[in-house]
SEKOL-171031 format. One record per residue (C-alpha): residue in one letter; y, x, z; residue number from 1. Coordinates in Angstrom, 3 decimals. Layout:
<node residu="a" y="Y" x="X" z="Z" num="NUM"/>
...
This chain:
<node residu="m" y="-44.301" x="65.693" z="23.472" num="1"/>
<node residu="a" y="-42.143" x="62.880" z="23.747" num="2"/>
<node residu="v" y="-39.252" x="62.771" z="25.965" num="3"/>
<node residu="f" y="-37.834" x="59.599" z="27.494" num="4"/>
<node residu="h" y="-34.261" x="59.706" z="28.805" num="5"/>
<node residu="n" y="-34.277" x="56.065" z="29.166" num="6"/>
<node residu="f" y="-37.613" x="54.238" z="30.615" num="7"/>
<node residu="t" y="-36.322" x="50.407" z="29.563" num="8"/>
<node residu="n" y="-38.869" x="48.942" z="27.179" num="9"/>
<node residu="l" y="-41.077" x="52.402" z="27.103" num="10"/>
<node residu="p" y="-44.005" x="52.491" z="23.931" num="11"/>
<node residu="a" y="-47.162" x="50.923" z="25.374" num="12"/>
<node residu="d" y="-48.581" x="54.262" z="25.126" num="13"/>
<node residu="a" y="-46.269" x="55.849" z="27.059" num="14"/>
<node residu="r" y="-47.153" x="53.752" z="30.212" num="15"/>
<node residu="d" y="-50.054" x="53.762" z="32.389" num="16"/>
<node residu="a" y="-50.068" x="57.490" z="32.127" num="17"/>
<node residu="v" y="-50.668" x="60.153" z="34.918" num="18"/>
<node residu="i" y="-47.946" x="61.487" z="36.248" num="19"/>
<node residu="a" y="-46.891" x="64.822" z="37.939" num="20"/>
<node residu="i" y="-43.578" x="64.239" z="39.693" num="21"/>
<node residu="g" y="-41.163" x="67.195" z="40.492" num="22"/>
<node residu="n" y="-38.115" x="69.265" z="39.454" num="23"/>
<node residu="f" y="-40.759" x="72.019" z="38.015" num="24"/>
<node residu="d" y="-37.608" x="74.503" z="37.653" num="25"/>
<node residu="g" y="-39.501" x="77.095" z="35.507" num="26"/>
<node residu="v" y="-42.687" x="75.987" z="35.103" num="27"/>
<node residu="h" y="-44.413" x="78.601" z="37.093" num="28"/>
<node residu="l" y="-47.971" x="78.940" z="37.956" num="29"/>
<node residu="g" y="-47.605" x="76.684" z="40.925" num="30"/>
<node residu="h" y="-46.423" x="74.047" z="38.779" num="31"/>
<node residu="q" y="-48.731" x="74.541" z="36.155" num="32"/>
<node residu="a" y="-51.725" x="74.016" z="38.638" num="33"/>
<node residu="v" y="-50.202" x="70.519" z="39.817" num="34"/>
<node residu="i" y="-50.156" x="69.745" z="36.061" num="35"/>
<node residu="r" y="-53.633" x="71.130" z="35.330" num="36"/>
<node residu="q" y="-54.643" x="68.853" z="38.027" num="37"/>
<node residu="a" y="-52.950" x="65.981" z="36.903" num="38"/>
<node residu="a" y="-54.669" x="66.886" z="33.098" num="39"/>
<node residu="e" y="-58.110" x="66.568" z="34.923" num="40"/>
<node residu="i" y="-57.351" x="63.211" z="35.976" num="41"/>
<node residu="a" y="-55.674" x="62.058" z="32.870" num="42"/>
<node residu="k" y="-58.618" x="63.205" z="30.980" num="43"/>
<node residu="e" y="-61.653" x="61.187" z="33.460" num="44"/>
<node residu="l" y="-59.235" x="57.887" z="33.411" num="45"/>
<node residu="g" y="-58.696" x="58.104" z="29.429" num="46"/>
<node residu="v" y="-54.808" x="57.687" z="29.564" num="47"/>
<node residu="p" y="-51.887" x="60.365" z="29.088" num="48"/>
<node residu="l" y="-50.514" x="62.719" z="31.022" num="49"/>
<node residu="a" y="-46.714" x="62.602" z="31.760" num="50"/>
<node residu="v" y="-44.329" x="64.565" z="33.987" num="51"/>
<node residu="l" y="-41.308" x="62.912" z="35.551" num="52"/>
<node residu="t" y="-38.439" x="65.218" z="36.386" num="53"/>
<node residu="f" y="-34.598" x="64.820" z="37.702" num="54"/>
<node residu="e" y="-31.887" x="65.878" z="35.840" num="55"/>
<node residu="p" y="-29.674" x="67.090" z="36.870" num="56"/>
<node residu="h" y="-31.615" x="68.943" z="39.313" num="57"/>
<node residu="p" y="-30.278" x="67.214" z="42.989" num="58"/>
<node residu="r" y="-29.238" x="70.250" z="44.406" num="59"/>
<node residu="s" y="-26.641" x="70.858" z="41.406" num="60"/>
<node residu="l" y="-25.411" x="67.535" z="42.635" num="61"/>
<node residu="f" y="-25.208" x="67.993" z="45.950" num="62"/>
<node residu="r" y="-23.702" x="71.161" z="46.139" num="63"/>
<node residu="p" y="-21.741" x="71.357" z="42.819" num="64"/>
<node residu="d" y="-19.587" x="74.578" z="43.889" num="65"/>
<node residu="q" y="-22.690" x="76.675" z="43.843" num="66"/>
<node residu="p" y="-23.596" x="79.336" z="41.566" num="67"/>
<node residu="c" y="-25.917" x="78.516" z="38.971" num="68"/>
<node residu="f" y="-29.589" x="78.651" z="39.972" num="69"/>
<node residu="r" y="-31.288" x="77.509" z="37.143" num="70"/>
<node residu="l" y="-34.467" x="78.942" z="35.907" num="71"/>
<node residu="t" y="-35.340" x="76.409" z="32.699" num="72"/>
<node residu="p" y="-32.553" x="74.220" z="31.642" num="73"/>
<node residu="m" y="-34.119" x="71.022" z="30.326" num="74"/>
<node residu="i" y="-34.418" x="72.089" z="26.898" num="75"/>
<node residu="a" y="-36.170" x="75.362" z="28.101" num="76"/>
<node residu="k" y="-38.296" x="73.678" z="30.448" num="77"/>
<node residu="a" y="-39.532" x="71.163" z="27.815" num="78"/>
<node residu="h" y="-40.836" x="73.856" z="25.718" num="79"/>
<node residu="a" y="-43.015" x="75.400" z="28.717" num="80"/>
<node residu="l" y="-44.192" x="71.714" z="29.586" num="81"/>
<node residu="v" y="-45.526" x="71.506" z="25.769" num="82"/>
<node residu="k" y="-47.377" x="74.892" z="26.026" num="83"/>
<node residu="v" y="-49.254" x="73.272" z="29.162" num="84"/>
<node residu="g" y="-50.281" x="70.034" z="27.510" num="85"/>
<node residu="v" y="-47.855" x="67.754" z="28.679" num="86"/>
<node residu="d" y="-47.838" x="64.424" z="25.983" num="87"/>
<node residu="y" y="-44.797" x="62.911" z="27.832" num="88"/>
<node residu="v" y="-41.434" x="63.593" z="29.557" num="89"/>
<node residu="f" y="-39.602" x="61.261" z="31.699" num="90"/>
<node residu="i" y="-36.178" x="62.556" z="32.869" num="91"/>
<node residu="q" y="-34.784" x="60.426" z="35.684" num="92"/>
<node residu="d" y="-31.077" x="60.729" z="35.533" num="93"/>
<node residu="f" y="-29.933" x="61.852" z="39.442" num="94"/>
<node residu="t" y="-26.916" x="60.061" z="39.947" num="95"/>
<node residu="l" y="-24.646" x="59.504" z="43.546" num="96"/>
<node residu="e" y="-26.294" x="56.011" z="42.655" num="97"/>
<node residu="f" y="-29.753" x="56.835" z="42.566" num="98"/>
<node residu="a" y="-29.138" x="59.471" z="45.178" num="99"/>
<node residu="q" y="-28.812" x="56.363" z="47.267" num="100"/>
<node residu="h" y="-32.237" x="53.986" z="46.157" num="101"/>
<node residu="t" y="-34.580" x="53.659" z="49.068" num="102"/>
<node residu="a" y="-37.934" x="55.730" z="48.796" num="103"/>
<node residu="e" y="-39.709" x="52.252" z="47.989" num="104"/>
<node residu="a" y="-37.142" x="51.294" z="45.375" num="105"/>
<node residu="f" y="-37.715" x="54.117" z="44.093" num="106"/>
<node residu="v" y="-41.759" x="53.360" z="43.891" num="107"/>
<node residu="l" y="-40.995" x="49.689" z="42.866" num="108"/>
<node residu="e" y="-38.232" x="50.018" z="40.095" num="109"/>
<node residu="t" y="-39.470" x="53.095" z="38.368" num="110"/>
<node residu="l" y="-42.740" x="54.290" z="39.241" num="111"/>
<node residu="v" y="-44.060" x="51.108" z="38.868" num="112"/>
<node residu="r" y="-41.925" x="48.498" z="37.163" num="113"/>
<node residu="d" y="-40.903" x="51.158" z="34.464" num="114"/>
<node residu="l" y="-43.605" x="53.545" z="34.033" num="115"/>
<node residu="g" y="-46.436" x="51.378" z="34.974" num="116"/>
<node residu="a" y="-48.154" x="54.509" z="36.429" num="117"/>
<node residu="k" y="-51.644" x="54.991" z="36.470" num="118"/>
<node residu="h" y="-52.006" x="57.700" z="39.053" num="119"/>
<node residu="l" y="-49.248" x="60.005" z="40.607" num="120"/>
<node residu="v" y="-49.991" x="63.888" z="41.415" num="121"/>
<node residu="i" y="-47.309" x="65.477" z="43.762" num="122"/>
<node residu="g" y="-46.804" x="68.719" z="45.783" num="123"/>
<node residu="g" y="-48.144" x="67.993" z="49.331" num="124"/>
<node residu="d" y="-44.460" x="68.589" z="50.632" num="125"/>
<node residu="f" y="-42.764" x="66.434" z="48.122" num="126"/>
<node residu="c" y="-40.302" x="64.438" z="49.372" num="127"/>
<node residu="f" y="-38.263" x="61.620" z="47.935" num="128"/>
<node residu="g" y="-35.597" x="58.541" z="48.434" num="129"/>
<node residu="k" y="-32.439" x="58.119" z="50.307" num="130"/>
<node residu="d" y="-32.521" x="60.584" z="52.903" num="131"/>
<node residu="r" y="-35.873" x="61.913" z="51.765" num="132"/>
<node residu="q" y="-37.554" x="59.126" z="53.659" num="133"/>
<node residu="g" y="-40.755" x="59.174" z="51.056" num="134"/>
<node residu="n" y="-43.628" x="61.270" z="51.315" num="135"/>
<node residu="a" y="-47.165" x="61.518" z="50.218" num="136"/>
<node residu="k" y="-48.357" x="58.754" z="52.867" num="137"/>
<node residu="l" y="-45.842" x="56.164" z="51.445" num="138"/>
<node residu="l" y="-46.759" x="56.714" z="48.008" num="139"/>
<node residu="e" y="-50.892" x="56.184" z="49.063" num="140"/>
<node residu="e" y="-49.810" x="53.109" z="51.030" num="141"/>
<node residu="m" y="-47.664" x="51.756" z="48.118" num="142"/>
<node residu="g" y="-50.200" x="52.849" z="45.789" num="143"/>
<node residu="k" y="-53.026" x="50.686" z="47.266" num="144"/>
<node residu="e" y="-50.739" x="47.494" z="47.093" num="145"/>
<node residu="h" y="-49.764" x="48.162" z="43.577" num="146"/>
<node residu="g" y="-52.502" x="49.887" z="41.342" num="147"/>
<node residu="f" y="-51.625" x="53.403" z="41.194" num="148"/>
<node residu="g" y="-53.530" x="56.559" z="43.086" num="149"/>
<node residu="v" y="-52.130" x="59.378" z="44.656" num="150"/>
<node residu="t" y="-53.202" x="62.923" z="44.207" num="151"/>
<node residu="a" y="-51.297" x="65.398" z="46.973" num="152"/>
<node residu="a" y="-51.843" x="69.006" z="45.438" num="153"/>
<node residu="t" y="-52.295" x="72.050" z="47.973" num="154"/>
<node residu="l" y="-50.075" x="75.411" z="47.912" num="155"/>
<node residu="v" y="-50.970" x="77.885" z="45.496" num="156"/>
<node residu="t" y="-50.678" x="81.101" z="46.387" num="157"/>
<node residu="d" y="-51.045" x="84.635" z="44.809" num="158"/>
<node residu="n" y="-53.165" x="87.175" z="45.643" num="159"/>
<node residu="s" y="-51.358" x="88.550" z="48.566" num="160"/>
<node residu="s" y="-51.619" x="85.080" z="50.072" num="161"/>
<node residu="e" y="-47.540" x="84.152" z="48.954" num="162"/>
<node residu="v" y="-47.207" x="81.052" z="47.720" num="163"/>
<node residu="l" y="-45.891" x="80.538" z="44.440" num="164"/>
<node residu="s" y="-42.298" x="78.920" z="44.436" num="165"/>
<node residu="s" y="-39.292" x="79.298" z="41.961" num="166"/>
<node residu="s" y="-37.265" x="80.567" z="45.475" num="167"/>
<node residu="r" y="-39.220" x="83.443" z="45.012" num="168"/>
<node residu="i" y="-38.718" x="84.143" z="41.369" num="169"/>
<node residu="r" y="-34.947" x="83.640" z="41.793" num="170"/>
<node residu="d" y="-34.796" x="86.865" z="44.542" num="171"/>
<node residu="y" y="-36.886" x="88.839" z="42.432" num="172"/>
<node residu="l" y="-34.388" x="88.182" z="39.253" num="173"/>
<node residu="r" y="-31.304" x="88.642" z="41.697" num="174"/>
<node residu="n" y="-33.123" x="91.956" z="42.819" num="175"/>
<node residu="g" y="-33.990" x="93.730" z="39.219" num="176"/>
<node residu="n" y="-37.468" x="93.122" z="39.526" num="177"/>
<node residu="p" y="-38.321" x="90.546" z="36.282" num="178"/>
<node residu="g" y="-41.843" x="92.173" z="36.428" num="179"/>
<node residu="a" y="-42.628" x="90.335" z="39.755" num="180"/>
<node residu="a" y="-40.673" x="87.235" z="38.654" num="181"/>
<node residu="a" y="-43.148" x="87.187" z="35.338" num="182"/>
<node residu="r" y="-46.080" x="87.476" z="37.489" num="183"/>
<node residu="i" y="-45.357" x="84.064" z="39.260" num="184"/>
<node residu="l" y="-44.150" x="82.109" z="36.165" num="185"/>
<node residu="g" y="-47.170" x="83.610" z="34.526" num="186"/>
<node residu="r" y="-44.736" x="84.727" z="31.251" num="187"/>
<node residu="y" y="-41.713" x="86.389" z="30.930" num="188"/>
<node residu="w" y="-38.642" x="85.120" z="32.480" num="189"/>
<node residu="e" y="-36.772" x="83.593" z="29.003" num="190"/>
<node residu="i" y="-33.110" x="83.093" z="28.256" num="191"/>
<node residu="d" y="-32.652" x="80.653" z="25.278" num="192"/>
<node residu="g" y="-29.283" x="80.253" z="23.716" num="193"/>
<node residu="t" y="-27.303" x="80.170" z="20.615" num="194"/>
<node residu="v" y="-25.201" x="83.027" z="19.387" num="195"/>
<node residu="l" y="-22.000" x="83.259" z="19.663" num="196"/>
<node residu="h" y="-19.263" x="84.644" z="17.821" num="197"/>
<node residu="g" y="-17.749" x="87.646" z="19.761" num="198"/>
<node residu="f" y="-15.151" x="90.408" z="19.103" num="199"/>
<node residu="k" y="-17.957" x="92.588" z="17.141" num="200"/>
<node residu="r" y="-16.966" x="95.436" z="18.824" num="201"/>
<node residu="g" y="-20.860" x="96.640" z="18.817" num="202"/>
<node residu="r" y="-20.661" x="96.789" z="15.502" num="203"/>
<node residu="t" y="-17.915" x="99.905" z="15.376" num="204"/>
<node residu="i" y="-20.288" x="101.875" z="17.378" num="205"/>
<node residu="g" y="-23.337" x="101.205" z="15.476" num="206"/>
<node residu="f" y="-25.111" x="98.998" z="17.906" num="207"/>
<node residu="p" y="-24.221" x="95.153" z="16.857" num="208"/>
<node residu="t" y="-24.765" x="92.991" z="19.813" num="209"/>
<node residu="a" y="-26.054" x="88.956" z="19.623" num="210"/>
<node residu="n" y="-24.146" x="87.135" z="22.537" num="211"/>
<node residu="l" y="-25.311" x="84.233" z="24.852" num="212"/>
<node residu="s" y="-24.009" x="82.133" z="27.323" num="213"/>
<node residu="m" y="-25.507" x="82.740" z="30.403" num="214"/>
<node residu="e" y="-23.810" x="79.314" z="31.869" num="215"/>
<node residu="n" y="-26.850" x="77.199" z="32.415" num="216"/>
<node residu="y" y="-28.938" x="79.825" z="34.296" num="217"/>
<node residu="l" y="-29.210" x="81.776" z="37.258" num="218"/>
<node residu="l" y="-27.277" x="85.255" z="37.181" num="219"/>
<node residu="p" y="-29.900" x="87.862" z="37.406" num="220"/>
<node residu="s" y="-29.032" x="91.508" z="38.692" num="221"/>
<node residu="l" y="-26.089" x="92.572" z="35.973" num="222"/>
<node residu="g" y="-27.232" x="95.255" z="34.031" num="223"/>
<node residu="v" y="-29.469" x="96.552" z="31.083" num="224"/>
<node residu="y" y="-32.822" x="95.562" z="30.597" num="225"/>
<node residu="a" y="-35.602" x="96.108" z="28.185" num="226"/>
<node residu="v" y="-36.192" x="92.875" z="26.203" num="227"/>
<node residu="r" y="-38.105" x="90.717" z="23.111" num="228"/>
<node residu="v" y="-36.298" x="88.460" z="21.024" num="229"/>
<node residu="a" y="-37.443" x="85.394" z="18.552" num="230"/>
<node residu="k" y="-35.745" x="83.001" z="17.010" num="231"/>
<node residu="a" y="-36.078" x="79.954" z="18.529" num="232"/>
<node residu="g" y="-37.913" x="76.545" z="17.395" num="233"/>
<node residu="v" y="-40.982" x="77.838" z="15.355" num="234"/>
<node residu="e" y="-43.598" x="78.481" z="18.323" num="235"/>
<node residu="g" y="-47.052" x="76.259" z="17.841" num="236"/>
<node residu="f" y="-47.325" x="77.066" z="14.100" num="237"/>
<node residu="g" y="-48.261" x="80.614" z="14.764" num="238"/>
<node residu="l" y="-44.752" x="81.944" z="13.065" num="239"/>
<node residu="t" y="-43.381" x="83.140" z="15.933" num="240"/>
<node residu="h" y="-42.468" x="87.220" z="15.321" num="241"/>
<node residu="w" y="-40.885" x="88.977" z="18.854" num="242"/>
<node residu="y" y="-38.655" x="91.604" z="18.381" num="243"/>
<node residu="n" y="-37.624" x="95.154" z="20.999" num="244"/>
<node residu="g" y="-34.468" x="95.294" z="22.060" num="245"/>
<node residu="v" y="-32.330" x="96.711" z="24.991" num="246"/>
<node residu="a" y="-29.968" x="93.973" z="26.559" num="247"/>
<node residu="n" y="-26.738" x="93.825" z="28.965" num="248"/>
<node residu="i" y="-26.231" x="91.327" z="31.395" num="249"/>
<node residu="g" y="-22.993" x="91.495" z="32.558" num="250"/>
<node residu="s" y="-19.035" x="91.276" z="31.871" num="251"/>
<node residu="r" y="-18.550" x="94.237" z="29.604" num="252"/>
<node residu="p" y="-16.212" x="96.720" z="31.742" num="253"/>
<node residu="t" y="-15.783" x="99.481" z="29.616" num="254"/>
<node residu="l" y="-14.401" x="96.762" z="26.916" num="255"/>
<node residu="e" y="-12.426" x="95.189" z="29.490" num="256"/>
<node residu="g" y="-14.796" x="91.973" z="29.497" num="257"/>
<node residu="d" y="-14.469" x="88.813" z="31.889" num="258"/>
<node residu="a" y="-17.184" x="86.192" z="31.663" num="259"/>
<node residu="v" y="-20.724" x="87.445" z="32.138" num="260"/>
<node residu="n" y="-22.993" x="87.027" z="28.732" num="261"/>
<node residu="l" y="-25.996" x="88.244" z="27.813" num="262"/>
<node residu="e" y="-25.437" x="90.958" z="24.904" num="263"/>
<node residu="v" y="-28.736" x="91.811" z="22.774" num="264"/>
<node residu="f" y="-29.065" x="94.962" z="20.079" num="265"/>
<node residu="i" y="-32.166" x="94.116" z="18.444" num="266"/>
<node residu="f" y="-34.297" x="96.997" z="17.073" num="267"/>
<node residu="d" y="-35.068" x="97.236" z="13.257" num="268"/>
<node residu="f" y="-33.104" x="93.897" z="12.726" num="269"/>
<node residu="d" y="-30.483" x="93.430" z="10.415" num="270"/>
<node residu="e" y="-30.246" x="89.387" z="9.818" num="271"/>
<node residu="d" y="-27.093" x="87.624" z="10.183" num="272"/>
<node residu="i" y="-27.986" x="85.219" z="13.367" num="273"/>
<node residu="y" y="-24.958" x="83.494" z="13.956" num="274"/>
<node residu="d" y="-25.155" x="80.228" z="15.279" num="275"/>
<node residu="m" y="-28.807" x="80.613" z="15.445" num="276"/>
<node residu="d" y="-30.793" x="79.720" z="18.453" num="277"/>
<node residu="l" y="-32.234" x="82.733" z="20.107" num="278"/>
<node residu="r" y="-35.256" x="83.030" z="22.992" num="279"/>
<node residu="v" y="-34.770" x="86.611" z="24.664" num="280"/>
<node residu="q" y="-37.691" x="87.374" z="26.852" num="281"/>
<node residu="i" y="-36.659" x="89.679" z="29.919" num="282"/>
<node residu="i" y="-38.962" x="92.390" z="30.449" num="283"/>
<node residu="e" y="-38.110" x="95.258" z="32.476" num="284"/>
<node residu="y" y="-34.756" x="96.345" z="34.603" num="285"/>
<node residu="l" y="-33.425" x="99.228" z="33.142" num="286"/>
<node residu="r" y="-29.937" x="100.164" z="35.229" num="287"/>
<node residu="p" y="-27.164" x="98.686" z="36.599" num="288"/>
<node residu="e" y="-23.898" x="97.671" z="34.727" num="289"/>
<node residu="m" y="-21.378" x="100.459" z="34.623" num="290"/>
<node residu="k" y="-18.111" x="101.279" z="33.172" num="291"/>
<node residu="f" y="-17.587" x="104.025" z="31.041" num="292"/>
<node residu="d" y="-14.624" x="106.359" z="30.203" num="293"/>
<node residu="g" y="-14.067" x="105.054" z="26.770" num="294"/>
<node residu="l" y="-16.132" x="104.022" z="23.522" num="295"/>
<node residu="s" y="-17.728" x="107.645" z="23.406" num="296"/>
<node residu="a" y="-19.714" x="107.296" z="26.625" num="297"/>
<node residu="l" y="-20.926" x="104.174" z="25.950" num="298"/>
<node residu="t" y="-22.178" x="104.645" z="22.479" num="299"/>
<node residu="e" y="-24.283" x="107.911" z="24.165" num="300"/>
<node residu="q" y="-25.454" x="105.465" z="26.969" num="301"/>
<node residu="i" y="-26.561" x="102.986" z="24.926" num="302"/>
<node residu="a" y="-28.552" x="105.301" z="22.895" num="303"/>
<node residu="k" y="-30.355" x="106.589" z="25.800" num="304"/>
<node residu="d" y="-31.176" x="102.849" z="26.732" num="305"/>
<node residu="s" y="-32.684" x="102.020" z="23.590" num="306"/>
<node residu="e" y="-35.143" x="104.633" z="23.776" num="307"/>
<node residu="q" y="-36.286" x="103.628" z="27.095" num="308"/>
<node residu="a" y="-36.324" x="100.324" z="26.449" num="309"/>
<node residu="k" y="-38.591" x="101.001" z="23.406" num="310"/>
<node residu="t" y="-41.074" x="103.861" z="25.420" num="311"/>
<node residu="l" y="-40.958" x="100.901" z="27.856" num="312"/>
<node residu="l" y="-41.967" x="97.970" z="25.714" num="313"/>
<node residu="l" y="-44.434" x="100.329" z="23.367" num="314"/>
<node residu="d" y="-46.328" x="100.842" z="26.773" num="315"/>
<node residu="l" y="-46.263" x="97.059" z="27.614" num="316"/>
<node residu="a" y="-47.996" x="96.525" z="24.206" num="317"/>
<node residu="d" y="-50.950" x="98.768" z="25.130" num="318"/>
<node residu="h" y="-50.986" x="97.856" z="28.645" num="319"/>
<node residu="p" y="-49.954" x="93.790" z="29.150" num="320"/>
<node residu="i" y="-48.748" x="92.317" z="32.216" num="321"/>
<node residu="e" y="-51.433" x="90.479" z="34.004" num="322"/>
<node residu="f" y="-51.020" x="87.079" z="35.688" num="323"/>
<node residu="v" y="-53.516" x="86.240" z="38.604" num="324"/>
<node residu="v" y="-53.401" x="83.360" z="40.932" num="325"/>
<node residu="n" y="-55.924" x="82.296" z="43.673" num="326"/>
<node residu="t" y="-55.814" x="78.398" z="43.915" num="327"/>
<node residu="t" y="-53.082" x="75.286" z="43.674" num="328"/>
<node residu="s" y="-48.626" x="74.063" z="44.196" num="329"/>
<node residu="d" y="-44.967" x="72.443" z="43.833" num="330"/>
<node residu="e" y="-41.687" x="73.572" z="44.737" num="331"/>
């Protein structure tokens, strides 16, 4: 997969693609249905499959004071798009200047001139351009004039007929229900990051931890989780090995911490991984974060958390989570 931040002078093989357009935060099962529909059209037409997305997310631009809400920062999003077979990712810089472009200008300058789109696939409620004046109807009208097709996908629902959406996933994670979030994502929610150098206090109590920043991610319910951990960068080559572990997402109140980080204790693991990129899958919520009366009480509780996580993850290996949907979305 190739990623383009600049659309000027694209290589010829990246033009004339079928393009799925959206923010695709999470690349959940609803998003994947849209992309699969685009993939089917691309196969029929014999052209590449592409995704056009926007960075930063428009909400980040218009509401900069709001807490981070991203499920998948751009790198994590790109990893997820690779898995669903996307050939090209076009990243449109979403600036205040760009936000003032009319819907017609976006179509003519970006979709027609820069990308040479062959066919567009969008969610049925997709809006774009200044004051969100562009919609599927406008795209269809302009497509007839400028030679591209348009498909508006329908909303995907789960078995309870609720629409699959990024908002639902965020709510589940904030409420300590990563299993429900996983059923919409089609995989466990994952935090990717570089292992930071911390105070190394975990070593002194027998539980060395790898620390990752939560700066660019939605903050889930603070507390302790059963997790799985892998070194980043090897998926696709059959080499990914997942280790079980237990993690705390919080500010370490017992140790007078401040910023919220992810601290993960990896079971049966003793490698030096400082400055290495890790992937941490959030499997199940165990308990809320709490302050203990000293290191002895903290150590005892971590041991209990570890045993609970081991039991849960062993059971999960025997009874994997099922991802079931009815049909076809956006958001």
